[in-house]
N, C-alpha and C positions, 0 to 999 in steps of 0.2 A: 568279213574282214579280208581285204585284198592284201595278202602278204607275199613276200618272196624270201628267198634264202638269206638275203642280207638282214631282213627283219629278225629271222630266227637266230642268226649268228650274233647280232647285236644283243638280243635278249639273253642268249647263253653267256656272252661275255660279261654283261652288266650284272647278271644274277648269279653266275657260278664261277667264271674264270677270274674275274676281278673282285670277287666278294671277299670280305674280311674273314670268312669262316675257312677253317682248314679242312672241313669235312668234305670228303670226296663222295660224289653221288654215283650210284650205279646208272649205267646208260639207260636201262629199261625204266627206272624210276624217273630219270630226267626226261625221257621221251613222254612218259605219262604226264609229267608236270607241264611240258610244253603243249601237249594236246589240251590239257585243262585250261591253259592260258589262251587257247583259241587258235593255235597254229595248225595248218593242215598237215596231215601225216606225210604227204609227199615232200613238202618243204623241210620237215623235220629230218627225214631220211637224207635228203640232199645236203643239209647242213652238217649232219654227222659224217657223211662221206667226205665232205669238203675238209672238215677238221681232221679226220683220219689221214687224208692225203697230206695235209700240212704237217702233221706229226711225223709221218714217214719221211718227209723231206729233211727234217731235223736230224734223223738218224743216218741219212745218206752221207757218205763221205764224198766231198766235192773237191776236186783239184782245180784250184783257181790260180792262174799264173799272175805274176806281177804285171805283165803287159795288159792283162784283161782290165785292170783298174784304169788304164788310160784309153781303153777302147770306146768307140762311139756306138751307141745303140741304134740300130736300124730296125724298125718295126715291119714285119711282113704284112701282106694285105689282110689276112684274117685278123691279126692283132689290131690293125688300123680300124677295122670294122667294129671291134669291141672297145678299143681304147682311143678315144678322141684326142685331138691335138692339145686341148686344154689339159687333159690328164697326162699326156706324154710330157708336156712342159712342166707340170707339177712334179712328176717323178724325177725329171732332169734336175729341177731346182733342189729337190731334197737330196739328190745324190751330190750335187755340187756343194751343198752346205754340209756334206759328210754326215747327214742324218741317215741316209740309206747307203749301204755299201753296194757295189755293183752286184754282188751275189744276192743280197736281199732285194734289190730292184728286180732281179730275175725271178726270185720267188714270188714277189708281189705280182708281176706280170703273169706268171703261171697260174696263180690263184685267181686273178681277174678272169683269165681265159677259162678257168674251170667252172666259173659260175654260169657261163653261157647265157647271160642276160644282156641284150644289146643296149639297154637303156640305163646303164649304171651312171650315176652322177658323181660329182667330185666328193660329196659327203660319203657315198658308198665306198669310194676308193680309199678315203681316209680310214674308214673302219677296216677295210681289208689290210691296209698297211699296219694298223694297230694290232690286228690279229696275227699277222705274220711276225711282227716284232715281239709279241708276247710269247711266242714259241721259240725264240732264238736266244741262246745263251750269250751273255756278255753284251746285251743290247739295251741295258737299263736306261742309259741316257737318251738314246734315240726313242725308246718306248715312251719315256716321260715327255719328251718334246711332242711326239705325235699325240699322246693322250691329251696334252694341253690344247693341241690344235683341234682335236675331235670335240672336246667338251667346252672349250672356251673360244675357239676359232682364232687363237693366237699362237704364235711360236715364241716360246720363252727359251732363252739359252740356259742350259744347265751346265755348271762347272764341276 
């Protein structure tokens, strides 16, 4: 099985984060379950580190000025190597449609960079956005829109 961190994150989201059960699993039990599902230990560890960093971001107090909302995002060279022009345009369109806030766009970019996989495709990026939004308070509408996009490849407007 040729897997990467995205595969593990998707599995965790579909089976635990977005599940109907209210039951919380112990991380050790979850790691055992993932190993039984066939995921390599190294990718499981990377996925948990990635999720831990995402959770820490939620707790960070961020000062975001009003002018930052009108700012234009310039990608540095390292980001351009990881985030192709198609993905940059996709993020820009989501921001222009008010699905992503500038702050959440930055969180998505940071989480993309944290994966350190140069061959992420647009489907991977959609999953990263969904995971970031699932961890943000007051982002239910944006989360639902991206969830429709991930599962149905369409963007439905939610009122």
